N, C-alpha and C positions, 0 to 999 in steps of 0.2 A: 178376283180380276176377271177383265173381261180380254177376249185373245189379243185386243189390240196392244190393249198395256204389256202383254206380256211379249208383243212383238215391238214395242219401242223399247224395248226397258233393257238395260245390259247385264247379264247372267254376272252371279260370283266371279266365275273363275277371271272373267275382263276385269272387272275394279277396281280387284283388292290385289294386295303384293301376297305372296308366301316365302318358303323360304326356298335358299337359292336362284329368287327371281329375277337377277343377272342373264340367267341362263333356262332355266326350266319355266314355261309357260303354265303350262299348267297338267295336273295328276288325273287319269281317268281311269274310275273300275269299271268294267262291264260286267254283269252274272247272267247268262243267260241259261232259263228254265223253259219248262215243256207242261201243260196237265196232262192227267194220264186220260184214258180214255177219249181223248181228241187225237184227230190225226197232225203231222206237222203243217205248219201254216202253208208248206207249197200246194198240200191237198184239200185245205179245208174249204167246205163249202160256204158261202156267206151267211147261212143259218149259225153254222158250227161259229163262226168267227162273231157273230152278233152275240152269240151267249158265252164265250170267252169274255168278250170286251165287258160284258152283266157282271160276269162275277167278278173281273177285276175292280168293276169300279166301287161293286161293295165292299172289298177286301181294302181298297184304298181309303175308304169312308169309316174305316173302324178306330173305337177310339187308341187301340194301341197307335197304330202309323199316327193319328191326329197328336201325339204328345213329341213326335218327330217333326210335325209340323203338315200343313195343308195343302193337299193335292189336288190339281185339277183337270179332269180328264178332256181330251180335246178328238172328235173322230175325224179322221184325215178326210172324209167327203162333206165334211161341215164348211172347210178352209179350202180358198183360193190356190190353185197352184204356187202364187209368188209366196203366199203366206206360209204354204209348208216350206218352200226351198227355204225362206229366212230362218227358220228352226234349224236346217240344215245347215246353212251359214254361221249356228249360233253352237255346232255342234252338240244339239240338244236331244236331236233324232238323225235317222240315217238315210242317203239319198233313199234305199230301198224300201225302207217305210213311206217315206215321202211318194213314191210313184205308186204303190200300192193304197189308193184312196176309196176302194169300196171296204177291202176289209180291216185294214189296221187304224190304231187309235195311240195316243200316247197321252200319261198323266205327266204335271210339272209339279214341282215344289216352287213356291213362290219366290224363294231368289234362284232359284233354277242350278241351283246347285245337284240337283237330283229328277233324273226323268227316266220314266218306264214306259218303254215302247210295248206295244200289243198288237202281236200277228206281223212281227218283221219275219226274219230267218226263224226263229224263235216265239212260240206263244209270250213269253217274257224275256226282256231284256232290260233289266236292274242297270242303271248309268248313274254313277254321283261321280261329276268333276270339280276338282280341288284347284286352287290357285297353288303355283310353286309345287316343288316336292312335298307331296303328302300322300305317300303313299299305304302306309298303315293307319293313318288317321282315317283316309280316302274308306280303307277297307274294313273299318271298323263300322261306318256309317252305313256301305252299302249289305253287310252280311245281318247287321240290327236288324235293317229292311227286310230282307231276304226272308230272316226268321220270322217275324210276323207275318209274311202274307205267305210261308209254307203252312203257318200254322193256321189260314184261313181259305188256302186251296190244296187240291192235291196234286202232288207233283210228280212227274213221271222220274220213279229213280229204279236203279237193280242194285244188288247188294254189290253182285262183283264189279259193273262197270262205272258205278255211279250218277251222277243228273245224266239223262238221255237227253240228246241235242240232235237236231235236225243235218249239224254238218258234223261228221266225226272225228275232226278236230277239235270241237268244243266238248265231248264226252269228257265227263269224271268231274272234275270240279265247276266246270262251264266255267271258269274265270280269264278274263282277260284283261289284263292291266297296261295300262301305257302312258309314257311321259312323252310330255311334246317338250320338245327342245329346242335352243336356238342357238345353231351352231356355225355360225361367220367365220370363225377362227378356222377352226379345221378346213373348213372349205377353202378358202383365202391362201391357206398353208399347204393346199393340195394334199390335205392328210386323211382326209374324209373317206374314202374308198378302201383307205385302209381298217381304219376302225369301222365300217360298216362290212366288214369281211370277217374280222374279229368276232362281232355282235353277232352273227350269223352262226358260228363255233360253237354256240355257248346258250342255243335253244330260243335265242331272240329274234325280233323281227327289224326291217325299219322299215315304215310307209312315209308317205307326202303329208303335207297339210289335213286333208281328209280323208287319211284311213288307204285303205286298199286300191292300188290304180291311180294313184293320187302323186304330183311331183311334190318335192320339197322346196315349195315357192317362199321365197322369202329366206332360205338358208334354216326354214322349220322342219324339223325329221320326228317323227313319232317313234317310239321306242316301244315295243310291248313282247309280252311270251308268245311263244308260239305252240307248247307245250302243255296242255289240259288235265292229259291224263295218267295217271302212275305219278303224280306230285302233289302232294299237299299244299293247301292255300299260302300257307307262312313259306314254305320252300319255293314256289311258284313268285311271292313276292319281294321275300329275302334276296333269291338272285335277282331280277329285275334291280331293285336299290341297290345292293352291290355293283352291278354294269353301269347303274347312271352315275352313281359316285365316281367310278373309272373317268368314264366320257368328263364329267364335271373336269378333273382333273386336267385332262387332256386339252380342251377347249380354255381353259384358264391360263394353260401352259402357251398354246400356240397365240392368245392374245397377246401375252407378256410377249414373246418372240416377235409378232407383227410390230411391236413399239418399239422395242431393242433394233432391230434392222431394218424396217420400213416405214418408219414414221412419219418422215414425210409425206410418202405416197398414201400411207393410211390416213392423215390427215385431208388431205386433197382430195380421197375419195368420198370420205366422210362429208365434207364440208359442200363439196359438190352434190350430192345429193339432200342434202339441208338446204343448199339454195334451190335446184330445182323445186322440191317440193313446198317450199315458201313461196315460192313465185308462180309456178306452173298455172297454166288456165285448163289444162285436159291433159290426160295423163291413162295410159293406160294399166289394168289389174297388176299384171306383173311386172312390170318397170317400177308402178309404185311400193310392191312388195319390196322388192331389191333394193329399194333406197331407202323405205322404212328401216330393212333391217340393219342399211349402213346408217341410219341414225341412230338406230338403239344402241349398235356395238360402241359409237361415238358417245352417246351418255354414258353408259355401262364402264367407258375406260376414262370420261373425265374429259374427253374432250370438248364435247357438247355440255355448256352449263346450266341453260336455261329453257330445258323442256322435260317433258314429263318421261320418265324411266319405263312408263306403260305405255308409252307411245304404241308399238307394235300391238302386243296384247289388245290395247282397246279399239284400235284400227282395223284388224286384220279383218274383223266381222263388220264393219261399217261401209266398207270400199267394194263390200262385195255386190254381186247384181241387184238382187232378190231386195238386200235392205236398203239400196237404191232407191229401188223402185217403191217400195213401201213406203220411206220416209218422204217421198216425194208426193205420193197420191196419185202416182199414176206412172203407165207402161212407157219407161225409155230405150231409146234406138242406144245400141252400140255409142256413139259418138256421144249422144246425150248424157251418158254413163259416166265416160272420161271427164265430162267437164264436170258435172257436179260431185265425181272423186276427188279431184283436186281441188273444188271449194270445199271439201270437208277437211280434207289434210290440211290446206291453208289456216283453216280455224282455230284448228288442234297446234298446230304448230308455232301461231303468231294468233293469241287469242287477244279481244280487244282490251 
């Protein structure tokens, strides 16, 4: 596949439904690994960076890995700034990797459920994203890919500390598992801060739509483990699974409370957002995400009948600035992006 085909297609987690998909948008597993005898990426020369990329290129072309699927590797320097940003908006690469165009690269599985970032904060970051709540299924695939790569590459490993990573918080398993959740019920009933505080007490952290430092736009929160050292992979995953199940219960209870005690206000909010999105000719990103959150809530509660339940999942990437510019084939000023964003949303809500 060409880079253009990857840029214009939707990844698997956007297109497909998964378990608990009324609340859980996606599950991500990320494994950090480094190669022995090379400095961490922050100290890499361009020559060393190129050598690591070539080692990874050979490893992903192995017969063992091709049984899982065909990977395609892209050098960051071969892509434009907008193209790299599209991959960030699709959650396939990190902002840090997109910024280091000289030394970084990434490999994608054709359905975009797996990406392997090269020379980001660590030499390798293996990432798998599944739709809905699929923590253990996701880990099974990520672990299989990791085992194959470890058989081809010399990982930096210490018998006492485990896998060595650039950041001390990743030492040990190198595992980060995160679940992206749509939690409007907890936000509207003013319970979200209490829930977030409780989550932080059990070794988990909550971030916004695009990870560390980002806002919870559209009532979307990412819950992930914070500890990688001193726990096994299964302990990390079981802890996250248990907490997410509790959040699901609280969110469903909050939605029931809203229907029971504030149904008229809730319906008015949902229908107003549906009307604005259906007819607006210009809309900013932040407002569009909030109103799409209202519409998805209305669909999930049965208030809106004739709209796709995956509308938020599908549009949360398509209405981002870089994706809009790649879609139109030209650079767009902020006001022009607002017009194009409104057009795309209208077409999804009211298809011909």
